[in-house]
Structure formats: C-alpha cells, structure tokens
N, C-alpha and C positions, 0 to 999 in steps of 0.2 A: 504493500500500500504506500509506504513512504516513497519508494522509487517512482511509483505512478504519479503521485502528487507533485513531486519535484519535476518530473519530466513534463508534466502539463504546465507547470508554472514557468518553466524555462522554454526554450525553443525546441521544436521538433528537429530531428536529425535527417529529415528527408528533403530532397530538393524542392524548393518552392514553398517550404513550410515556415519560413522565417517571417515573423510578424513585422509589418511595416513600422518603422520608427523604433524598433527594438534597441535596447541599450547595446552598445558594441562590446565585443569581447575584450578581456584584458590581454589575452595571448592567443595567437593562432599558430598552430604547427601545420605546415603545408608540405606538399611534395614528399610524402612519406608512404611507405607500405604499412598500413595500419591493420593489425589483426585484432579485431575488437573483442572476440569472445562472445559476441552477440549472434545467436543463430539466425536472427532475422536479417542481419546485415554483417556478415563475417569480415568483409573487407571494406576499407575506406582509404582515403589519401590525405585527409585533413581533419584536425580537431580544433575546436574553439573552446577556450577556458575563460570563465569569469569567476573570480574569487577562488574558492576551494573546489568548485564543481566544473564538470564538463558541460559546456553550453550547447554544443552541437557537434555532430560527427557526419562527415560526408566527403564530397569532392572539394578540390581547391576552389572551384567555381561557387559551390554552395556557401563558402565562408566569406565571399566578397562583401556581402551585405553586412557582415558582422565586424568589419574592419573600420574602426574609427580613428580620429586623429591621435589618440593615445594608445592605440592597440599595438603591441609588440608582435611582429610576425617573424617567425623562425622558419627558414627554408631548410628542411632536413635532407635535401639532396638525395632522396631516394632511400634513405635509411629506414629501418623497421621500428615500429612502435608496437609494444604489447602492454597489456595491463601490468601494473606493478606486481612483482613476484611476492607471493605470500607464503612464507615458510611455515608449514603447519605443525612443525615440531622441532624446536631448537632450544638452546639454553643461552639466553642473551648475555647474562653476566659471564657465563663460562666462555663465550667467544672473546670477551674482553680480557678476562684473566689469562686466557691462553696466550695473549699477546704480551702479558706482563711476566709470565712464568717461563721456565726453560722449555723450549719447544722440542718435543721428542718425535714429532710426526716425521715419517720418512726414514727413520733409523732402520738400518738393515741388519744390525747385530747388537747384542747386548753390550759389547765392548764400545761401540759407538755411543751408546747412552752413557756409559761410565765416563767416557771422555768428555761429553757435554757437561756432565755434573762436575768433573774435575775443573773445567774451565770456569764454571759458575762459582766454585769455591774460592777461586782467586780474587773474585770481586766482592765477596761477602765477609763480614766480620765473624770471628768465631762465635758459635752459638746461634747465629742467624739461621732461621729456617729457609730451606730451599725447596721450592715446589716445581713440579714439572708434569706434563701430560702428553700422552700420545704413543706410549710404547705398546707394541703388539707382537708378542712372541711368535705368532703364526706367520708373520710377514718377515721374520728374520731369515737370513740365508743359511744360518746354522744354529744349532741349539747351544745355549750358553753352557759353559763348563759347570758341572755339578748340578745341572737342572733337576728339579723335582717335579714330576708330572708335567714336564714341558715348560715350567715356569723358572725364571732365574732365581737365584738366592741373593741375599744382601751382601755377601762376602766382598766382592769386588767394589761394590758401591760404598761399603763402609770403609774400605781401605783408602779410597781417595777423598773421603769426607769424614774423618774421625771426629771432628769438633762441630760440624754442622749437621743438625737433623735434616733428613731428606725424606720427602714423601712424593712419590711419583705415581700418578693416576694412569691406569691403563686407558687406551684409546676409547673404549666403550663406557668408561666411568664406573664399571662394576667390579673393579679390583684395584688395589694399590700395592705398591712396593715401597717398603720403608727400610731405612738403614738401621744399623745397630744403635746409633746415637738417638734417633727418634724413638725406637722401641724402649730404650733405657729411660728416657725422659717420661714416657707414657706408662712405664711400669709393666710392660708386656714381657712375659716370660713363657717358658714351656708349660707352665701351670695355668696360664690365663684361659678361662673357660670360653668356649666358642658360643657366640650368641645364636639363637634360633634364626634360621634363614641365612646363615653365613658359614664361612669356612676359613679356618686358619691353616695354611699349608705348613706342615712340619717336615723336618728331615728325618733320617733313619734313627737319630738319637732322641727324637722328640722335641727338638728345638725349633722355634719358629723361623722359617726361611726368609721372612720379610714380606711374603705375599698374603694379602687378606682379601677375601672374596665376598661381595655383596654385603650383607648386614655386618659382617666382621670388619669391613672397611671403616665402619664408624668408630672402631677402637683407635684408629690411627688418624688423629685430627691435628693438623698443624695449627699454629697460633692463629687467632682470628685475624681476618683481613681488617685493615684500618679503614676508617670512613673515607679517607682520601683515596686509598687504593680502589675501593668499591666504586666511587664516583668516576674515577679515571677509567676503570674497566667498562663502565656503562658508556662513557663517551667514545672509547675506542670501538666498542661493539657496534654502536650506532653508525659510526663512520664506516666500518667494514660493510655493514648492511647496505648503506647508500652506494658505496663503491661497486657492490655486486648486484645492484638492482633490486634489493629486498626492501619493499615499502611497508610490509606488515610481517609480524612474526608472532607465533604462538609460543610463549615462554612456558616450557613444560616443567613446572615445579618451582613456584616462588614462595619463599618463606614470608613470615609476617614482616621481618625487617626489609626484605626486598620489596614487598608490596608498598611499604611506607616510602621507600626510595622512589619507586615509580610514581606514586601519588604526588610526592613533592615535586618531581620533575614535570609531571603533567600540569600541576597547578601553576607552575611558572612558565609554561609553554616551552619546556626544554626537551620534551620527547620529540625526536626527529623522525621516528618511524612509529607506526601503529603497533601497540603491544596488546595482545590478548593473553592475559595472565591466567595460568592454571595454578591454583593455590596448592601448596605442598602438604597433602595428607589431610586426614580427618580432623586432627586437632586444629589446624589452621582454618579449616572450613567452619568448625564450631565457633570460632571467634568472630565470624562474620554473620551479620543478620540477613543480608540479601545481596544479590549481584550488584555490582557497580558498573554501569554501562555508559560509555562515551565520555569519560572524564577528560579534562584538558582539551575540550573541543573535538572529541572523537578520537583521541590518541591512546586512551587506555580503557580497557574493559576487563573486569575481574568477574568471570562468570563460570569457571570450570574448576574442578578439583583433580589433581594428579595423584593417582594411586599406583602401587606396584604389586604385581602378582608374582613375578619371578625375576631372575637375573639375566645374564647375557649368554649367548651361545659360545663365544670364544673362551670365556672363563668357566664354561660348563655349569653355569648357573641357571640357564634356561630350563624350565620344568617340562620334561618330556613324558609322553605316555609309555614309551619303551626306553631302555637304557641307552646311553651314549655308545655309539659304535666303537669309539676309541677309549672307553672307560666303562667296561661292563659292570653292572651293579649300581651305577650312578644314574639317576633320573633327574638330576638338577635340584634346584632349590625353590621352594615356595616361600618368598620373603614376607608375605602377609597372609595370615590365615584366612580361609574362605569366609568364615563368619564375620571377620573384620571388613573384608571387601563388601559384603552384603550390607553391613551397618553403614558404611560410608556411602554406598550407592543410594540407600534409603534416605540418608540425610541430605544428599544432593538433590534428590527429587523433591523432598519436602521444602527445601529452601530455594528452588528454582535454579539450581546449578547443574551444569553438565558434568558427567564423570568421564575421565579419560584414564584408562588403566594400562600401564606398561605390561605387555604380555608378549613374549617371544616364542617360547616353546609351545608345542601342540597341547600339552596338558594344561598349561597356564591359560591359553586361549579358550579351551573348553570350559574351564572353571569360570572365567570372566563372563563368557556368554551365558552360562547357567545363572550366575549371579545377576547379571543384567536382566535376563528374562524374568526371573523371580521378582526382582525389585520393581520392574515396570508393570508387571501384572498386579502388584499390590497398589500401584498408583495409576489407575487407568485414566484419571483426570489430567495427567500430564501428557498431552497429545504429541508433543514433538521434542523429546528430551535430547535427541542427537548425541546419545552416549557414544563414546569412542573407545577403540582399542588402539593404543599406541604401539606401533611396529607390526603387530599381527604377522609375524615373520614366518612361523612354521605352523601350518594348519593341517589337521586331519581332514580328509576329503568330506567326511560327514558333517563337518562344522562349517564348511565354506558357504553353503546356501543360507545358513542362519544369519549371517551378516545382513543380507538383503531383507530377509523375512522379518527380522527384529528392528531394522532401521539403524543398526550399529555401524558407525563409520570406521573404516579401516585407515588409520593414520599411519601410512607407510613411508618408507624412504627408498627411492629408486637407487640411490648411490650405495645403500647397504648391500644390495644384491651383488653388484660387481666388486665391492670391497671384500665381502665375506665368501662369495661363492667359490673362489679357488680352494679354500680349505674346509668349507662347510661339509662336503661329503665325508671327510674324516670323522667329523662329529656325528653325522646322521646316517651315513651310508647313502648310496646313490638312489635307492628306492624312495626313501622319505624326502629327499631333495626334489626328485622329479614329481612326486605326488603333491606336495603342499608347501614348498619353500619359495617365498617371494612370488606368489601366484596372483599378480595384479590382474591379469586378464581373466582368470577363473572367477575372481571376485566380481569384476565388472559384469561378466556374462550372467551372473546369478542375481543381478540387480543391486549389488552393493555400491556404495559411493566410496571412492578411494581418494584420500587426500595425500599430498606429496610434500615431504620436507627433507631436511638434511641431517637432523639431529646434531647440528654443529654445537660444540666443537668436536664431537665424535668423528664427524666427517667435515670436509671443507664446506663452508657456507654457500659456495657458488651455486646458484640455481642453474646455471648453464652446464656445469659438470653433472648436476643431478638430472637435468633434462636429457643430456647425452646418454647417461646410464639407463634412463628409463626407456628410451626409444631404440637403443642398440643392444643393451645388456652386455656391453663390452667394457673392458677397462680402457684407460686413456691411451694405451698403446694399440688399441684395436683388437685385443685378444679376449676370448677366442674368436676365430673367424665365424661369423654368423651369430655370435652371442651365446651366452649361457641360457639354455632352455628358451630358444628364440620365440616359441609359440606364446610366451608370456609378455612379449614386448607390447608397449602401447604405441598407437599412432602418434604422430607429432601433435595433432590437434587434441587428442585425448590427454597426452602428457602435459601440454600447456594448460589445459583446463584443470587438471589435478593440482597445478601450482598457482592457480589464480582463482577462478570462480568457485571450484569445489573446495578449495582451501578456505575461501571466504564463507562458504556454506558451513564449514566445520566450526566457525566462530559466530554463526548466526548473523553474518554481515553481508550476505550475497545481494541484498537489495541496495547496498550503498557502495560496493566495490567489487572487484574481481572481473569486471568487463568494462569496455570502453563504450559507454552509452550516455546520452544526454541525461543529466540529473545526478549521475553518480560522481563520486569523489574523483578528482583529477590526480590519481596516483598512477603514474606512467613510467615506462622505461624505454629509452631509445637504444637500439642495438645496431652494431656495425654491419650486420648482415641478416638476411631473412632465415630464421631458424626453422621455419616450416618448409623451406624449399632447398637450401644448400645441401650438397652431399654430406652424408653422415660424417665422413672423415674430416670435414671442415668445421663441424659444429663447435669444437673446442677452441677454434680460433676466433670465435665471436667475442666482441668487446662490448662492455656497457659504456655507451657514450654519454648518457645523461639519465638521471633519476629525478623524477618529479613526485613530490608528496604534498597533498593538499593544495595543488595548484602552483607550487613553488619548486623551481629547479634547485635541489639541494646538493646535487653532485653533477659535475660536468667535466669530462676529460678534454684533453687538448685536440682530440680528433674530430670533435663536433664542428660542423660548419658555422661560420660567423653569424652573428645576430643581424637582423635587418628590421627596418621599421616602415610601415605603410602610413601615408598621410592622405 
C-alpha cells in the first residue's frame, strides 16, 4: 500500500505520464543500462530522483520534462545501474573489526599464520591482546605439525607470542584458537569443564590444544573492545559496504550494546547504509517491548531475533542426522536446546518479531522447521511472520518442500557453496552433498523464497563475488569446469533478485526498496559492466563505480564519467 500511494503521489514511470508543471527532479541519471527488478518494466535507460525517492524510470526522452534549471544530470555513458545490493546476512561490526585485527584470510599454512602473529607482536606492548580472524585448516596446503583432529595446536603460536595473549577466530566464527598466555590468563586448564553445545579439543595427554568449538569458544574472551574501537569499526564497515555497492545489510546478531550504538548513530543521521538488526538471542528480545521500525529516517529497523541451532560444518559442529563421514560417531552439536528455540520463537510471534535461526546441518534444519511449524500453529493470528533459517546449508530431501509450505525463508549465501564445496564431501560424503547441500534451485522449485548474503566477514562482503558464485558455482579461478552441482545454479536474473528484492522481502521492506520503481527509495549502484549479459568469466572484473543511498551518491570511484548539468 505504501508503495502504491507514493507512486501515485509522484510521477508515473511510463512515457507521456508526467504531469504538466510537475516539480523537476533533483538528479537525472541518463544513458544507462538500467535493470530495474520490476517485472512490469525490467529495462530502462534513465532514472529521475527527487529527495530520497525515485521520481521516474524510463527512457532518456521521458526524463526531459523533469529537467529543470537546478537539476543535476549525470551521463552514465552506457554503464549499468541495478538496485542497491542488500546483504541478507552479515555481521556489520565484524566487517569493521576484521579491518582492525590481524587478517588471516588467504593463509595457506599454519606457519603463515604464526608468522603474521609474530609480526603483530613486534608492534604490541607486552600483555596487549592480539586478535585475528580468518584461519581455515581445510584450505591449508598441508596439515600443521602435531595437528589434533585436523586442527592446529597452540605450541607454535605460543612460542612467538609468550607475553601477548592471542585469540584467533576461525573463518566461520564457530571456533577459536588461543595461545598459552591467553589460556593462562583465563584460567583454562585440562580440568576446565566443557560447556553444553561446545567442545574443547584436547591432546593425547588431556591438555587443551588451544582450539575451542562453538559454545566452548565463549570461554576464550579477549579484553572488551573500547568504545573508540567499536565506533571506528562501524565507520570502517560502512565505508566497505559503500565501496562494494551494499546499501542495506541484515546484521545477524546485535547485542543490547550494539543496538544502542546503532540507535545513537541513527538519531544523529550517521548511519550511511540501511541496517536491519537481528537482536542476539532470547534475553535481548525480552528486553524489548516491540519492533522499532524506520529509525533515523528509515536507516535502522530492529524487528528480528537471531537464534542458533547448531555450529558450522568445517569445525564439525553442524548437527547432522547421520555421523560425519570423516568423524564416525560424531553428529555435531546442538548449541541451543529445542525447547529453548521453541520458547524464543513463541516470544517472537507474541511481540511481532521475526525469528531467524542459524541452522547448517540437516538435523538442525529439521529441528528448526519443526519448531517453527509448532510455534506458528499456536499463533494463527500472525499471518505473515516471515520466519527465516539462516544458511539452510544441508537439507534432507524430505525437508526441502517444507520451506515453501510453511513460508520459511531460506537465508543462504551463494559464496558459501564455492568456498566450502571443495572439502564438504569429506565431511558429508558425496551422496549427502548431491542430495541436499547448497540446493538453491531445489528450494526455489518447491516454492520457497531464497535470500542471498555473504555472511561477511566469514566471506568477503563483495556482492559481485557472491553473484558470480551463485550463477556459476565456480571458484574465482573458474574451477571446477561447469561448476559444483551445476543443476543448482541460479539464472542471473534470479541471482540479482535474491540480492535485492527478495532480500528486501526478508526484512519486510520490499514495498520501499529492492527494485528501481517510481516511489521507492533511491538506493542504486552503478556498475562498470552489465552483469546480466557479460561472459561469466568476466563477471569478477566488474567494478562498482558509484553507490547511491537515499538519493545521495555516497561513494564514487574515479572511473565514473564526469558530472554534467542541464539548464
């Protein structure tokens, strides 16, 4: 209804529909390839913007009547415009902190990680905590010396950092590696009890190796971030979003303190992208009376709760129906009891919140679907809860149709497939992978709605890398030929929709953003080439030339054509 009213109040986007004497646009983008995401008009060549909204969409000629003496006209020289990318699952502060901490992404051996920490020690005072993120033992070219169950031990790390406590988070965020100094400061020994839903890896003598999985990772907590660090991380994260064309982001798990930070920035007009915040867990939800929608002029909405069913596949914490192929007897971890998930889902429905539950393994996904089905049946008056499963990575075939039938959204990450798929068969065996791992196409064909995100900083925030992975199911080097399980690829139009309009649907915002239509918010991205038509092997060469949020260009590269003015 909102979009209908706004569209009626503004100008229609069809030729000849502009009202005589209408107020001119503030900005006109012309001579572009515009992929609108609007099925009634999928292509255009010009966009008019007034204030924060799209005024009209059409041909260059259509925009002539909207150009006044003060209108800025930008000739885009044939470049491509798409709706602003909406990352449906990421961790905003995590993106910023990753730029402040030691970057372990791309490391090919444990020795390389040890060297990076040794370099960091040289710049830190004794006793100062060192944080890092991005290690992934499955992507190393060789196993580390003395590895236990494939994981490294702290020995080499402790040798290069005897006086500095070190905590290194695995790429997926579901395991940490701590050195001896950190464990000593935290009082962790071989007698430290393992928390429910977690695992402390021990060596043959019963000593902790330094690796803590899922709920056990909470035992290894570095000193708190300072307020200045946190504000800087937020600023850096927003800058990276704009540089990569991300205009909206679902923050998958915000604590009370983080919510306060977002509210403060929103009230001062300092949020530069739109944030859809999922509150972290039931306790945070209980502290809220009702959803908070459109704070800071539409830049902050708090309307969802993030829950956890299991851990991650790489660290063998994903809860499986059958044991891991490379760890017989292990079926993963349920990090939250089913009864607690049900209680949280009920609370969300009572308060008008959406539930979004992390579930990677097929056992975890089945449990969450069961919980959602029961909770929704108990609250038939809530007609459109849009409950989500975050990741929905490994599914039993019997559960795939339940997403569409129950209206549960599959908030998946295209880039996870090509990142995990080379080693996933070791964990699952080829049959389970083929049946239900990363099955976007199967979900769509059964009527489910798929949202697409990056899970940054677990993966790179780049929507273009994510788009490439989604449409090719290949890694950046083009491997394997034809892609992993190519029958599950999405078309380019489908992929773009999962990253724009369907992502907006996942945050109840499809009437105001996600497509380029008159009346909608002017959140746009200008790209160096047409991602819907260039050869697949050229997709990763696409550059973000400009990012517009709320009608303002907040990022612009040097490659964009010069400004021009019409009088």
